[in-house]
C-alpha positions as a Markdown table, in Angstrom:
| # | Residue | x | y | z |
|---|---|---|---|---|
| 1 | Met | 99.0 | 98.0 | 100.0 |
| 2 | Arg | 96.9 | 99.2 | 97.2 |
| 3 | Ile | 95.7 | 102.8 | 96.7 |
| 4 | Ser | 92.5 | 102.9 | 94.6 |
| 5 | Ala | 92.2 | 104.9 | 91.4 |
| 6 | Lys | 89.3 | 106.7 | 93.0 |
| 7 | Ala | 91.5 | 107.8 | 96.0 |
| 8 | Asp | 94.3 | 108.9 | 93.6 |
| 9 | Tyr | 92.0 | 110.8 | 91.4 |
| 10 | Ala | 90.3 | 112.4 | 94.3 |
| 11 | Ile | 93.6 | 113.7 | 95.7 |
| 12 | Arg | 94.7 | 114.9 | 92.3 |
| 13 | Ala | 91.4 | 116.7 | 91.8 |
| 14 | Leu | 91.7 | 118.4 | 95.2 |
| 15 | Val | 95.2 | 119.5 | 94.5 |
| 16 | Glu | 94.0 | 121.0 | 91.2 |
| 17 | Leu | 91.2 | 122.9 | 93.0 |
| 18 | Ala | 93.7 | 124.1 | 95.7 |
| 19 | Ala | 96.1 | 125.4 | 93.0 |
| 20 | Asp | 93.3 | 127.5 | 91.6 |
| 21 | Ala | 91.7 | 128.5 | 94.9 |
| 22 | Gly | 89.2 | 131.3 | 94.6 |
| 23 | Arg | 87.7 | 130.5 | 91.2 |
| 24 | Pro | 85.4 | 127.6 | 90.3 |
| 25 | Leu | 86.8 | 124.8 | 88.2 |
| 26 | Val | 84.6 | 122.5 | 86.0 |
| 27 | Cys | 85.1 | 118.8 | 85.8 |
| 28 | Glu | 86.2 | 118.9 | 82.2 |
| 29 | Gly | 89.1 | 121.2 | 83.1 |
| 30 | Ile | 90.1 | 119.2 | 86.2 |
| 31 | Ala | 90.0 | 116.0 | 84.2 |
| 32 | Ala | 92.1 | 117.4 | 81.4 |
| 33 | Ala | 94.7 | 118.9 | 83.7 |
| 34 | Gln | 95.1 | 115.8 | 85.8 |
| 35 | His | 94.6 | 113.2 | 83.1 |
| 36 | Ile | 91.6 | 111.7 | 84.8 |
| 37 | Pro | 88.7 | 110.0 | 82.9 |
| 38 | Tyr | 85.9 | 112.6 | 82.9 |
| 39 | Arg | 83.0 | 110.2 | 83.8 |
| 40 | Phe | 85.0 | 108.7 | 86.6 |
| 41 | Leu | 85.9 | 112.1 | 88.0 |
| 42 | Lys | 82.2 | 113.0 | 88.1 |
| 43 | Ser | 81.6 | 110.1 | 90.4 |
| 44 | Val | 84.6 | 111.1 | 92.6 |
| 45 | Met | 83.4 | 114.7 | 92.8 |
| 46 | Arg | 80.0 | 113.4 | 93.9 |
| 47 | Asp | 81.6 | 111.6 | 96.8 |
| 48 | Leu | 83.8 | 114.6 | 97.7 |
| 49 | Arg | 80.8 | 116.9 | 97.6 |
| 50 | Arg | 78.7 | 114.5 | 99.8 |
| 51 | Thr | 81.4 | 114.6 | 102.5 |
| 52 | Gly | 81.9 | 118.4 | 102.3 |
| 53 | Leu | 85.4 | 118.3 | 100.9 |
| 54 | Val | 84.2 | 120.2 | 97.9 |
| 55 | Arg | 81.3 | 122.4 | 97.2 |
| 56 | Ser | 79.7 | 123.0 | 93.9 |
| 57 | Gln | 77.4 | 125.4 | 92.0 |
| 58 | Arg | 75.5 | 124.9 | 88.8 |
| 59 | Gly | 75.3 | 127.3 | 85.9 |
| 60 | Cys | 77.6 | 129.4 | 83.8 |
| 61 | Glu | 79.4 | 130.7 | 86.8 |
| 62 | Gly | 79.4 | 127.3 | 88.4 |
| 63 | Gly | 82.0 | 124.6 | 89.1 |
| 64 | Tyr | 83.7 | 123.2 | 92.1 |
| 65 | Trp | 85.6 | 124.8 | 95.0 |
| 66 | Leu | 87.3 | 123.3 | 98.0 |
| 67 | Gly | 84.9 | 122.9 | 100.8 |
| 68 | Arg | 87.6 | 123.7 | 103.4 |
| 69 | Asp | 91.0 | 125.2 | 103.4 |
| 70 | Ala | 93.5 | 123.0 | 101.7 |
| 71 | Ala | 95.7 | 123.0 | 104.9 |
| 72 | Thr | 92.9 | 121.3 | 106.8 |
| 73 | Ile | 92.1 | 118.5 | 104.3 |
| 74 | Thr | 94.3 | 115.5 | 105.1 |
| 75 | Leu | 94.9 | 112.6 | 102.7 |
| 76 | Ala | 93.1 | 110.4 | 105.3 |
| 77 | Asp | 90.0 | 112.6 | 104.9 |
| 78 | Val | 90.1 | 112.1 | 101.1 |
| 79 | Val | 90.7 | 108.4 | 101.2 |
| 80 | Gly | 88.0 | 108.0 | 103.8 |
| 81 | Ala | 85.5 | 110.0 | 101.7 |
| 82 | Val | 85.9 | 107.9 | 98.5 |
| 83 | Asp | 87.0 | 104.5 | 99.8 |
| 84 | Gly | 85.7 | 104.3 | 103.4 |
| 85 | Glu | 87.9 | 102.6 | 106.0 |
| 86 | Leu | 91.7 | 103.0 | 105.4 |
| 87 | Met | 92.7 | 99.4 | 105.9 |
| 88 | Thr | 90.9 | 96.1 | 106.1 |
| 89 | Val | 92.1 | 92.5 | 105.9 |
| 90 | His | 89.7 | 90.2 | 104.0 |
| 91 | Gly | 87.2 | 93.0 | 104.2 |
| 92 | Glu | 87.2 | 93.0 | 108.0 |
| 93 | Ser | 88.2 | 96.0 | 110.1 |
| 94 | Leu | 91.3 | 95.6 | 112.3 |
| 95 | Glu | 89.8 | 97.8 | 115.0 |
| 96 | Gly | 89.1 | 95.8 | 118.1 |
| 97 | Ser | 89.4 | 92.4 | 116.3 |
| 98 | Ala | 90.9 | 89.7 | 118.4 |
| 99 | Asp | 93.3 | 87.3 | 116.7 |
| 100 | Thr | 92.3 | 83.8 | 117.6 |
| 101 | Thr | 94.6 | 82.1 | 115.1 |
| 102 | Arg | 97.9 | 80.4 | 115.7 |
| 103 | Ala | 99.6 | 83.3 | 114.0 |
| 104 | Pro | 98.9 | 86.4 | 116.2 |
| 105 | Gly | 102.1 | 88.1 | 114.9 |
| 106 | Val | 100.4 | 88.5 | 111.6 |
| 107 | Thr | 97.6 | 90.7 | 113.0 |
| 108 | Ala | 100.3 | 92.7 | 114.9 |
| 109 | Val | 102.0 | 93.4 | 111.6 |
| 110 | Trp | 98.8 | 94.5 | 109.9 |
| 111 | Arg | 98.0 | 96.8 | 112.9 |
| 112 | Ala | 101.5 | 98.3 | 112.7 |
| 113 | Ile | 101.1 | 98.9 | 109.0 |
| 114 | Gln | 97.7 | 100.4 | 109.6 |
| 115 | Ala | 99.1 | 102.7 | 112.3 |
| 116 | Arg | 102.0 | 104.0 | 110.1 |
| 117 | Thr | 99.7 | 104.4 | 107.1 |
| 118 | Glu | 97.2 | 106.4 | 109.2 |
| 119 | Glu | 100.1 | 108.5 | 110.6 |
| 120 | Ile | 101.2 | 109.5 | 107.1 |
| 121 | Leu | 97.8 | 110.0 | 105.7 |
| 122 | Thr | 96.6 | 112.2 | 108.6 |
| 123 | Gly | 99.9 | 114.1 | 108.6 |
| 124 | Val | 99.9 | 115.2 | 105.0 |
| 125 | Thr | 97.4 | 117.8 | 103.7 |
| 126 | Ile | 96.3 | 118.9 | 100.2 |
| 127 | Ala | 98.3 | 122.1 | 100.8 |
| 128 | Asp | 101.4 | 120.0 | 101.4 |
| 129 | Leu | 101.1 | 118.6 | 97.9 |
| 130 | Leu | 101.1 | 121.9 | 96.1 |
| 131 | Thr | 104.9 | 122.1 | 96.2 |
| 132 | Asp | 107.8 | 119.8 | 95.5 |
| 133 | Ala | 109.1 | 120.3 | 99.0 |
| 134 | Pro | 106.3 | 119.9 | 101.6 |
| 135 | Ala | 106.6 | 121.7 | 104.9 |
| 136 | Glu | 107.2 | 120.0 | 108.2 |
| 137 | Pro | 105.8 | 117.8 | 109.6 |
| 138 | Ala | 104.7 | 116.3 | 106.2 |
| 139 | Ala | 108.2 | 116.3 | 104.9 |
| 140 | Ser | 109.5 | 114.2 | 107.8 |
| 141 | Leu | 106.6 | 111.8 | 107.5 |
| 142 | Leu | 107.4 | 111.3 | 103.9 |
| 143 | Gly | 111.1 | 110.8 | 104.5 |
| 144 | Leu | 112.1 | 114.1 | 102.8 |
| 145 | Val | 114.0 | 115.6 | 105.7 |
| 146 | Gly | 117.5 | 114.7 | 106.7 |
| 147 | Ser | 118.0 | 112.6 | 103.6 |
| 148 | Thr | 121.5 | 112.7 | 102.1 |
| 149 | Lys | 120.4 | 111.4 | 98.7 |
């Protein structure tokens, strides 16, 4: 599985905004703090604004804020906003596709991976990423609970 740079940068930008909730942040500051290429971040922020995950204001008092509370923004929301559908195989959706090949087990594996990925991405919020020890249920989804390591 591959996570796009756009999704990674979008998540990191939202974490930065959540950490400084209440005051607007400019793209230059977010880019510097998160080591994100500025021009790429502008494109990411446009997608996040279009989907309502961030809001913006121009001018000397302007910048970006979260569009919703960090505890309500899931990683699935973010990935969907910048990349579209969470998982495809050869560019085709797995939703409702019938496997007519001689290897139906392969499609079953892809669907299981998709289900587990969606479970994790919908169970972890931007607020969960603000600490080193996310709260339940995100911690158990990430395998951070009950580990003896």
